[in-house]
C-alpha positions in Angstrom: -40.8 -59.2 27.6 -39.9 -61.6 30.4 -36.7 -62.7 28.5 -35.6 -59.0 28.3 -36.2 -58.5 32.0 -34.1 -61.6 32.8 -31.2 -60.3 30.8 -31.3 -57.0 32.6 -31.4 -58.8 35.9 -28.4 -60.9 34.9 -26.5 -57.7 34.0 -27.3 -56.1 37.3 -26.3 -59.2 39.1 -23.0 -59.3 37.4 -22.4 -55.7 38.2 -23.3 -56.2 41.9 -21.6 -59.5 42.4 -18.9 -59.0 45.1 -15.3 -59.8 44.6 -12.5 -59.9 47.1 -9.1 -58.6 46.2 -6.4 -59.8 48.5 -2.8 -58.6 48.7 -0.5 -61.4 50.0 3.2 -61.4 50.8 4.8 -63.5 48.1 7.5 -65.0 50.4 5.4 -65.7 53.5 2.0 -65.9 52.0 0.8 -63.6 54.7 -2.3 -61.6 53.9 -1.5 -57.9 53.9 -4.7 -56.2 52.6 -8.0 -57.2 51.2 -10.7 -55.3 49.4 -14.3 -56.1 48.6 -15.2 -54.9 45.2 -17.8 -55.2 42.5 -17.8 -54.4 38.8 -20.1 -51.5 39.6 -17.8 -50.1 42.2 -14.9 -50.3 39.8 -16.8 -48.5 37.1 -17.8 -45.7 39.5 -14.3 -45.4 40.8 -12.8 -45.2 37.4 -15.4 -42.7 36.2 -14.7 -40.5 39.3 -10.9 -40.7 38.8 -11.4 -39.7 35.1 -13.6 -36.8 36.1 -11.1 -35.6 38.7 -8.2 -35.9 36.1 -10.1 -34.0 33.4 -11.1 -31.2 35.8 -7.5 -30.9 37.1 -6.1 -30.7 33.5 -8.7 -28.1 32.6 -8.1 -25.9 35.6 -4.3 -26.2 35.1 -4.6 -25.0 31.5 -7.2 -22.3 32.1 -5.6 -20.6 35.2 -1.9 -21.2 34.9 0.8 -19.8 32.5 1.1 -23.3 31.0 -1.7 -22.4 28.6 0.7 -20.1 26.8 2.7 -23.1 25.6 -0.3 -24.6 23.8 0.1 -24.0 20.0 -2.5 -21.5 18.7 -3.6 -20.2 22.1 -3.3 -16.4 22.6 -2.6 -15.4 26.1 -4.3 -12.4 27.8 -0.9 -10.7 28.1 -0.4 -11.0 24.3 -3.9 -9.6 23.7 -3.2 -6.7 26.0 0.1 -5.9 24.3 -1.6 -6.2 20.9 -4.4 -3.7 21.9 -1.8 -1.4 23.4 0.3 -1.6 20.2 -2.8 -0.7 18.1 -3.5 2.4 20.2 0.2 3.3 20.1 0.3 2.9 16.3 -2.8 5.1 16.0 -1.2 7.8 18.1 2.0 7.6 16.1 0.0 8.0 12.8 -1.8 11.0 14.2 1.5 12.6 15.3 3.0 11.8 11.9 0.1 13.4 10.0 0.4 16.5 12.2 4.1 16.7 11.7 3.7 16.2 8.0 1.2 19.1 7.8 3.7 21.3 9.8 6.5 20.3 7.5 4.4 21.0 4.4 3.5 24.5 5.8 7.2 25.2 6.5 8.2 24.0 3.1 5.6 26.4 1.5 6.9 29.2 3.6 10.6 28.5 2.7 9.9 28.1 -1.0 7.3 30.8 -1.3 4.8 28.5 -2.9 1.2 29.6 -2.6 -1.8 27.8 -4.1 -4.5 30.3 -4.6 -8.0 29.2 -5.4 -8.7 30.4 -9.0 -12.0 32.1 -9.8 -13.2 33.0 -13.2 -14.1 36.6 -13.0 -15.4 36.7 -16.6 -18.2 34.3 -15.8 -21.5 35.9 -15.3 -22.5 35.8 -11.6 -26.0 34.8 -12.7 -24.6 31.4 -13.7 -24.3 30.5 -10.0 -28.0 31.1 -9.4 -30.4 28.2 -9.2 -31.5 26.9 -12.6 -35.2 27.6 -11.8 -34.6 31.2 -10.9 -37.2 33.5 -12.4 -36.1 36.8 -13.8 -39.5 38.4 -14.0 -38.7 40.9 -11.2 -35.6 43.0 -12.2 -35.2 44.3 -8.6 -35.2 40.8 -7.2 -32.7 39.7 -9.8 -30.3 42.6 -9.0 -30.7 41.8 -5.2 -29.9 38.1 -5.8 -26.8 39.0 -7.9 -25.6 41.5 -5.2 -26.0 38.9 -2.5 -24.1 36.3 -4.6 -21.3 38.8 -5.2 -20.9 39.6 -1.5 -20.9 35.9 -0.7 -18.1 35.2 -3.2 -16.0 38.1 -1.8 -16.4 36.9 1.7 -15.4 33.4 0.6 -12.1 34.4 -0.9 -11.2 37.2 1.5 -8.8 35.4 3.9 -7.9 38.5 5.8 -11.5 39.4 6.7 -12.2 35.8 7.8 -9.3 35.9 10.1 -9.6 39.5 11.4 -10.3 38.2 14.9 -6.8 36.7 14.9 -5.3 40.2 15.1 -5.4 40.0 18.8 -2.9 37.1 18.6 -0.1 39.3 17.3 1.3 41.5 20.1 4.7 43.0 19.2 6.3 43.9 15.9 9.5 42.0 15.3 11.4 45.3 14.9 10.8 48.9 13.9 12.4 50.7 11.0 11.7 52.0 7.4 10.3 49.5 4.9 12.5 49.1 1.9 10.2 46.7 0.0 6.5 46.2 0.6 4.4 43.0 0.4 3.7 42.2 -3.2 1.9 39.0 -4.0 2.1 39.6 -7.8 5.9 39.5 -7.6 5.9 36.6 -5.1 7.3 38.9 -2.4 5.2 37.7 0.5 6.9 39.9 3.1 8.1 43.3 4.2 11.8 44.1 4.3 12.6 46.3 7.3 15.8 48.2 7.2 17.7 47.8 10.5 21.1 48.4 12.0 23.6 45.6 12.4 22.7 43.2 15.2 19.3 44.9 16.0 17.3 42.5 18.3 14.5 40.6 16.5 11.6 39.8 18.7 8.8 37.2 18.6 5.5 38.8 17.6 3.5 36.5 19.9 3.8 33.4 22.1 4.7 30.4 20.0 7.0 27.4 19.3 10.1 27.4 17.1 9.4 24.9 14.2 12.4 25.8 12.1 15.8 27.4 13.0 18.4 26.7 10.3 20.8 28.2 7.8 19.7 28.6 4.1 22.0 29.6 1.3 19.5 32.0 -0.2 18.1 33.5 3.0 20.8 33.0 5.6 19.8 32.3 9.2 16.0 31.6 9.2 13.7 31.1 12.1 10.0 30.2 11.9 7.5 30.4 14.8 4.3 28.5 15.1 1.5 30.5 16.9 -2.1 29.7 17.7 -4.9 29.4 15.1 -2.6 28.3 12.3 -0.4 31.4 12.3 3.3 31.2 11.2 5.8 34.1 11.5 9.0 34.0 9.4 12.2 35.9 10.0 15.0 35.7 7.4 18.5 37.1 6.7 19.4 37.1 10.4 23.0 37.5 11.6 22.4 34.9 14.3 19.6 33.0 16.1 19.1 32.8 19.8 16.5 30.0 19.8 16.6 26.4 18.6 13.9 24.2 17.0 11.4 22.9 19.5 11.8 25.7 22.0 8.9 27.9 23.2 9.1 31.6 23.1 7.1 34.4 24.7 5.7 37.5 22.9 8.5 40.1 22.7 11.3 37.7 23.4 14.5 38.1 21.4 14.9 35.3 18.9 17.6 36.6 16.6 19.7 39.5 15.6 19.4 41.5 12.3 21.9 40.6 9.7 22.8 40.6 6.0 23.1 36.8 5.4 22.1 34.8 2.4 22.4 35.3 -1.4 19.1 37.2 -1.6 20.1 39.9 0.9 21.3 43.3 -0.3 21.8 45.0 3.0 21.2 44.9 6.7 17.5 44.2 7.1 14.8 41.8 8.3 12.7 39.9 5.8 9.5 39.3 7.8 6.5 37.2 6.7 3.1 36.2 8.3 1.2 33.2 7.1 -2.3 32.1 8.1 -3.5 28.6 7.1 -0.8 28.4 4.4 -1.7 31.8 2.9 0.7 34.8 3.1 -0.6 38.0 4.8 0.7 41.6 4.5 2.4 42.3 7.8 1.6 46.0 7.5 -2.1 45.0 8.1 -1.0 43.9 11.6 1.8 46.2 12.7 3.0 49.8 12.3 6.7 49.5 11.6 
């Protein structure tokens, strides 16, 4: 134990032993500076300088733009831009989906394609009742069948479900005799209103022009988008007074009656109303 203490004392003595460092002029041997140092002082001084250097490098990298030049390090500006780009991309996707739905609706209107939900009327209504339904009470059975029938009629009656939307439609597009009525069986999803040449065609409600172009079959066509998924379509016009993207007010003139397109047989307006991609009989809304 005494030997180990002696070694420690020797080490402390070496560290504490004073040394003098003298700076002398080489030509005149004149003493310029002198320092009293020990090994311990040198170790402490070097440690302090190393700590200062490390701290300076860390602060320089952490709080100055120089960190952006370090490979693999993402700057805060890059992260902000990445987050902003993510939100922008999400917004663009939402806008694209919305425009795609609009385009799909317009394409259905222009092509007259309607996808009705098919129901099998030959099936017994009782098949839709719960499997554990008891038929012991005939009156209860008839009541359940009647309720089920009414529920099915309400489900597939688009007009009744949207009857509150009548208030949206304010003005008829034009007034005149009807040459051809709405007929879903013949895929004629409109009424043809006989009009004089260049009769003003008016918007039935406030809306936005989503289509205003020329079609070989239907001539000048304009389509308006209204609230609650309502589209109004005006075909065979002589000219259009509105362009795609413009907003219109109810009763505002949007076109003039014409006889354009291969499907036209005289001066008239081919007028359609669509609700949620389903054609509606315009005569249910207006008295022409």
